[in-house]
GUTORRO-768703 format. One record per residue (C-alpha): residue number from 1; y, x, z. Coordinates in nm, 2 decimals. Example, Ala and Ser with C-alpha at 12.3 -4.5 7.8 and 13.67 -1.06 7.14 Angstrom:
2
 mimar      v      u      w
     1  -0.45   1.23   0.78
     2  -0.11   1.37   0.71
***
This chain:
59
 mimar      v      u      w
     1   0.00   0.00   0.00
     2   0.24   0.29   0.08
     3   0.22   0.41  -0.28
     4   0.28   0.06  -0.41
     5   0.58   0.03  -0.18
     6   0.73   0.36  -0.32
     7   0.68   0.23  -0.67
     8   0.85  -0.10  -0.59
     9   1.14   0.10  -0.44
    10   1.17   0.31  -0.76
    11   1.15   0.00  -0.98
    12   1.42  -0.18  -0.78
    13   1.65   0.12  -0.79
    14   1.60   0.15  -1.16
    15   1.67  -0.22  -1.23
    16   1.96  -0.26  -0.99
    17   2.31  -0.23  -1.14
    18   2.61  -0.17  -0.92
    19   2.42  -0.26  -0.60
    20   2.29  -0.59  -0.75
    21   1.96  -0.71  -0.89
    22   1.91  -1.04  -1.07
    23   1.66  -1.29  -0.93
    24   1.48  -1.28  -1.27
    25   1.44  -0.90  -1.24
    26   1.33  -0.92  -0.88
    27   1.06  -1.18  -0.96
    28   0.95  -0.97  -1.26
    29   0.91  -0.66  -1.03
    30   0.71  -0.87  -0.79
    31   0.48  -0.99  -1.07
    32   0.43  -0.64  -1.20
    33   0.31  -0.51  -0.86
    34   0.13  -0.84  -0.77
    35   0.33  -0.88  -0.45
    36   0.52  -1.18  -0.31
    37   0.89  -1.20  -0.41
    38   0.97  -1.16  -0.04
    39   0.84  -0.80  -0.05
    40   1.09  -0.71  -0.32
    41   1.36  -0.90  -0.13
    42   1.28  -0.68   0.18
    43   1.31  -0.37  -0.03
    44   1.64  -0.49  -0.16
    45   1.76  -0.55   0.20
    46   1.66  -0.20   0.30
    47   1.84  -0.05   0.00
    48   2.15  -0.27   0.06
    49   2.10  -0.43  -0.29
    50   2.21  -0.79  -0.33
    51   2.01  -1.04  -0.52
    52   2.23  -1.23  -0.77
    53   2.19  -1.55  -0.97
    54   1.90  -1.66  -0.75
    55   1.72  -1.94  -0.93
    56   1.45  -2.06  -0.69
    57   1.58  -1.97  -0.34
    58   1.30  -1.71  -0.31
    59   1.55  -1.45  -0.17
***
């Protein structure tokens, strides 16, 4: 799981622009790593990245 967590962190950092990540991108990352959207949300919280344009209230 630790290795997956590190890959998620890298994917979030790569996808985030100006400290923000779209809901669509966050859900895509969650799907790519087969984790719940909340896992990506937690990573974003830890990195101080805001989720923008949230579509489903997952974050």
